[in-house]
N, C-alpha and C positions, 0 to 999 in steps of 0.2 A: 809130978810138976811138968816136965820136959813133954808130957801127954798133952797136958791143958795146954801149954804153951804153942806147941803143933796146932790143935785143931783151933785155937782162938786167931793163928795167923793163917789158916785154911780160911777158915769162914772171913776174914776181913777183905782176904784174896778174892773169896765169891763174890763178895757184895761188891767190891770193884771191880769185876767183870759185870756182873750185871748194871752197873751205874756206866758202865763205859758201852756196853751194846745195848742200851735202853736208856738212850739220855733222857727220855722226855715218858713221862707217866702220869696219867691222872686215875682216880677213881672217882667210886660210886657211880650213881647212874644219872641222866638227861634224857628230857623228852617226858613221855608219857608214860606211868606205869604198866606194867604189861599184867593181861588179866590173872585173877586169882588161880594160883596151881601150874601155872605157866613157866617151869624153869628151865634153864639149861645147864646143858653139859660143857660146855666150852665159858673158857673163861671172860673172852674178848666179843664184841658182837656189838653191830649197828644198823640201823633200818631207815633210809631213807627215801622220803618219797618225790619223783621224779618229775617234773612237765616235760612229758615228751615233745612239747614245740620250742621248749628253750633249748638252744645247745649249750653239751657239758662247757664247751668255754665259757659262754655268756656264766652260765650257772654259777660257775664255781668263782669268775671272778666278781660277781654282784651278790655272792649269797644266796642265792636264789630256791636254792633246794631246800626241801622241810625235812630235819633229823626228827624223826618222830619217837625213835629208841635209841641208847646207844650207852653201852657196858663196856666199861676200861676201853675204852674206844682208842685211846692214846697210849696205848702199853705195848712197848714194840714186843714181836715175836719174827719166828724163824719164815721165812715166806716161802721155802722151796721154790717149785715152779709156777709161784704167784708170781714171781719176778717178772712172767714172761707180758703182763700189763706193759711194764714201762717196756720191756722189748718191743713190742707190738707198736706201743708210739711213738719209740728214738725210730722204730725202723721206717716209718709212714711218713716220718720230718724229715729223713734222710732222702726216704726216697722222693718226696715232694720237691724238696730242694737241688739233688739234681737228677730231678725229671726220669728216672728210671721207671725202663717197661717192665714191669714184673712178670710179664709173660713171656720174653724175651732172653731177659739177662738173666745169668745163672752164677749158682755158686758150684765150687767143688770141695769134697771132701779129701783132704789130704792126711798122711801119715804125722806129718807135724801137728797139724789139727789134734789130731785125735790123740797123741802122746803127749802132747801139752796141758789140754781141757777135757778129755775123755777117757783116757786109760785108767783104771784103777780106782777110779771113783764112785762105780756100782752104781750109776744112772742108768735111768732106762733109755733104750739108744734105737734107733731105729735101723740098724743094724748097715748103715752105708757102707758101701764097698770103698775102697780107696781109689780115688780116679772118678767116681761115680759125681757126676752132676745133676742138681734139680734147677728148676726155675726160682726165683725168688719167692713166686706166690706159693707155689708146692712147700718151701722152705718155713715160709712164714705160716702158712695154713698147718702144718705139721708143731710146729712151736707152739701155737695157740690149742690147737685140739688136743695135744700129746703133749706127754713132757721130753720127749727127745732130746738129748742132751749133745747129738752129731747133729741134729738139721739147726737147732738154734745156735750152735758153734759156727758153724760154716757160714748164715745167715749172716751174726756178726760181722766176721772176717771179711764177708765181700763186701758190706754195706759200709763199714766204719772204716774198712783200710785195715785196721788189726781189732781185734777181738778187746783190747784194754781202751781204744779210742772209744769202741763202740757202747762200753759199759761208762765211759765218761758222757756219752750219750743220755743214757737211760738217768743218769743222777744228774745232769741238766735238765730233763725231760720232768722230773718229778720236783727240782725244785722251783722249776714255772710254776707248776699246779698248785705250789703251797704246800708241797708234802713236808712238814719240817720233821718228820720222825721215821724218815726213809734213809736208808742208802745200800747199793748195790756195788760187788764187789766181782760179779760171774755173771755171765750169760745161761749158766746149764742147767742153775737151780741147785746146785750143792750147797749145803749145810755149812754155812761158816758164819762164825763166832760176829764179824765184821759185817755181815750184810743182814740187813732187819728192816721191819717197816711197822704199821700198826694201820687197823682196820679203819679209820678215818682217810688215812692216806691210801689205802685199797680202794674204798670208794671213789677217791677222788681218782684213780687212775684210771678206774675201770668207768666213771662217769664220762672221762675224755675219750675214752675206745668207743663209745657210740655215737663218737659226731664222723668217725671211719664206718663208713658201710662196710668196707671189706675186713677191717677187722671185728663188727659186728657179725659179718655173716660166718667168717672162721669160728666165732665163740659158739655158734646157734646148732651147729651140724653134731650130729649124736656119729658119724664116722667119716672118716677122710680117705680119699684115696689117692696115691702119688703116681705119677707114669715121668721117670726119671728122664732126661733127654739125653744123658749118655751114661752106658754102662748100667748094671743092676737090673732091678726086673719092676714090675707094677705090686704095688701091696698095697695095703689098707689097716686103719688102723680106728679102734673105735675111741671116741672121746672118754675123758677120764670124768667127766662130768656126771654122775649117774642120777641127776635130775632127768636129765634129759632121756635115760636106758633104765633098764635091770629096775632092783627092785625099791626104786627109790625114786622113780619116774612120777613127776610134778607137771601137771598139765599147764599149769600157767608160765611155767620156767622157760624163756624163752632162749637165754644163755647164761655163761658164766665161764670161770676158770677156778681149777682148783689147787690148791698148795700141800704139800705133804714134806716132813721132815720126820726125823725120828720123834715119838711122841708127840710131835703138834701137826695137828691135820685143819686145815683152811677150806672156806670156799666161798670166792664172790659171785653172786648170781643177780640176775635181772628176772622179773615178773610181772607179767601183763594180764589182767583182765577188767572187762568192763567200763577201758578208761583210762584206768589206773596204771600206775610203772613204779616201781618200788626195785630199788638195789637192796639188798641184803648182804653184807659181810660175817661170816662167823668164822672166828680165828683161835687157833691155839688148842683145838679140843684135844686130848691126853689120847683120846682113842680111835681108831680109824672108823672112818666112816661116822661118827657120831657128829659132824659137821651136819648130817643132811637132816636128822630129822629136829634140829635146832632150828635149822635154815626154813624146813618145810613148816614148822609151827610158828617162825616170826612172821614169815609173809601171811599165814591164813588170821594169825592177830592183826596183822595191817589191813587185809582185806577186810575183814569183819568191823571192824573196829570206828574207819574212816569214812568221813564222807566229804564230799563239798558242798560248803555253804557261804553264799552270797552275805556278807559284811560290810560293804560296801556300794550302792548303786552309782551308776555314772551321773556326775553333773549333783551327787547327794549334798547336803550343805553340811559343813561339819563344825566351822566357827565364823565367828565374826570378826574384823581386826577394822580400828579407829581409822579415816583418813581425813587427811585437812584438805584444805581449798576448794572441796566441792561445795554445791549452790545448795543441794536439795537436802542433803545425807550428810552424815558425818560415821558413818559404818558400811563397810562394806561384807558382801559373803564371800566365804572362800569354799569351794566344792570341789569334790574329789574327782582329778583328773580322769579316772579310768575306773570300772568295775574291780572289786578287788573280793577276788572268791579264794577262800583257806582251806585246805584241808584241815579239818577239825573232829572231835570226836564226834560221833553221832549224838548223842545226847547233851550238848554242849547249851549253856542257856548263854544267846547272844548279848544278855545283858551284864555278863561277867566280861565282856571283852571290855578293856579298855583303850583307851587312844593317848596317844601322846603327842601334842602339834608342836611343830617345831616351824618359828617363822624364819627367813633368810636374813640376818642382822643388815648386808649389805644395802636393801632395800627398804628399809625403815629409819625412821629419826629418831633423835634422842629419846622422845617420847615412846618410843614404840609404835607409829602411826604412819602408814603409807602416806605418797604426796599424791594426791591427782598433777595430771592424768594419770589413769591405768588403765590399760586395755583388757577384755576379757579375752579369757585364756590365759593370761602372764601366768608363771609359776610365783608364786612370792612364799612356799612354804612345804612342808610335808608332815603326814599325821603317819603313824606308828602304831599299828595293833597290837595288844599284848593279852595272854590268859596268863593266867597264876601268877600275877605281878612281872613277873620277868622271863617270859619266852613269847618272843617277838615271833607272830607267823603271818604278818604281813604290811606291807607300806607302799603308801599310795601319794604323789604329789599332790600341793592343794592349788589351785588357779584361781582367778577369779572368775566370778559367776557372772559377770557384768560390766561392761564401759563405763566409768564415772571420768567426765570430762571437767578440767578445772575452770574455778570460778576465775576470771582476770581481775573482778575489784578484791575477793577475797585472796588471792595471791600478791597481789602488789601492798594489801593491806597488813598481809602476814610478812612478808620482804619486810617492809617497812620496820614493824615490830620488830623484827629480828636483828635488824641494823640497827633499832636503838637501845638494844638489850644485850647487843654486841658488847664483851668488852673492851674490843677495839674502837668503837663508837665514842667509851666513855674514855678510854686514854687520849684519843683525839682531842674529845671536848675540854679536857683537862688541860690538856696540854696547849691549846690556844686559848684557854681561860688565865693560864699563867702566861703566857705571851703577851694578850692583852692586857694585864693586870702588870706586867713589868714595863709595857711600851705606856700604859699611862703615869706609871710610877716616874719614868724617865722622861715624859712629856711635861708634869708637875714638877719636877726638876729643874727642869731647861726655863720653864717658864717663872720661874722664883729666879732665877740666875740672870736672865734676861732683865727683868724686874729692877733686880738689886744693880748694874750694871745702869741701865737709866736712870736709877734714883742718883747715884756718885756722878754722875756727868752731870743732872740737872746742878746737883749742891754746889760742884766747882765752878760751873757759868755762873750761878752768882755770886760767890768770891770773887 
């Protein structure tokens, strides 16, 4: 009985721990189904089409990118060195804010930093000597290319003023990107229960990293060489991303970042080919290197399965809406403000794309009609494009196809009609009728009273 109670308590404790470390979870899949026979070793993954002409900041704010496939994308996992994505973003934010020159400013490795953040962790290091100084650029380069805990610690301390303040900046950056299932407690990538993220949040961080050419370039190299400013010696490290080298080399892959914790291996990467760009995140694979075949399979699926199709041409009529006070027409055409081309499956039947038209209420009267005059190009609504009932693939504003002048005669008539139909008019009219009725009653009574007085005077005079 005691054993049963012990294991029940242990199970409750483990369940509580999981809930605390992974507060947001989601199951099942979204997007398009994978081709038959394609299965993943990793439990969590996401594939996103990225428009190269749109910045990561804008894409995330306006939800422009297209999620083609997601599996357990909101389930928390241990990121390990994948936290370098947030480290890189926080570093660039501080560098811009303080106007730091990455090629002249330096950071020094000290015994205190080693003792507090590196000693006893068992993490990969660059073997920096105490007193050795590197430029901010080299510290950041090695942090993004390799998993060197000492370089990341020196970078965080130098830019943040303290390692903890820099960690706070990492969490702020993640929150600003809408990463709702991410929390960081270190910069060195140590596996801690309170440090977690999810595939969808990793995509967001990598997407924003693409806005910084320095970060993108650092994650695109297969090797990095560091030349210390003071102390130490020149040395080189290979990228931990095997898509860029070794047996898992994949030609369309252009950059990426790895994450590794005990029994939790992940990879966030970008691939480009024939004008198409995709971000793929494969997370929490139990076996070392299992993330690479999964990533390559997902990239190949995306490149082979999808194509761009024009679903709305520039100026294509979408709907008509009623318009009032116009002499020669009672409706006006609404057209697409710009062409809409979307990434869809190769064999998509365009007739299965549904349109949802929404008109802006503040521009319509109570009958749902526009009021003339209206100018050509005025935005009066939007149209959203959907496939499979609820999967949104595009959106564009609807504008008036041609200017419509107002008929003054019809406007005056409409205004008078509206005035006479107004409850205020009838309220005033009734009030006036009551006043007039009251006045007539009072006048009648006054006249009767005057007649009686005159009759009495005449009667007295006759006496």
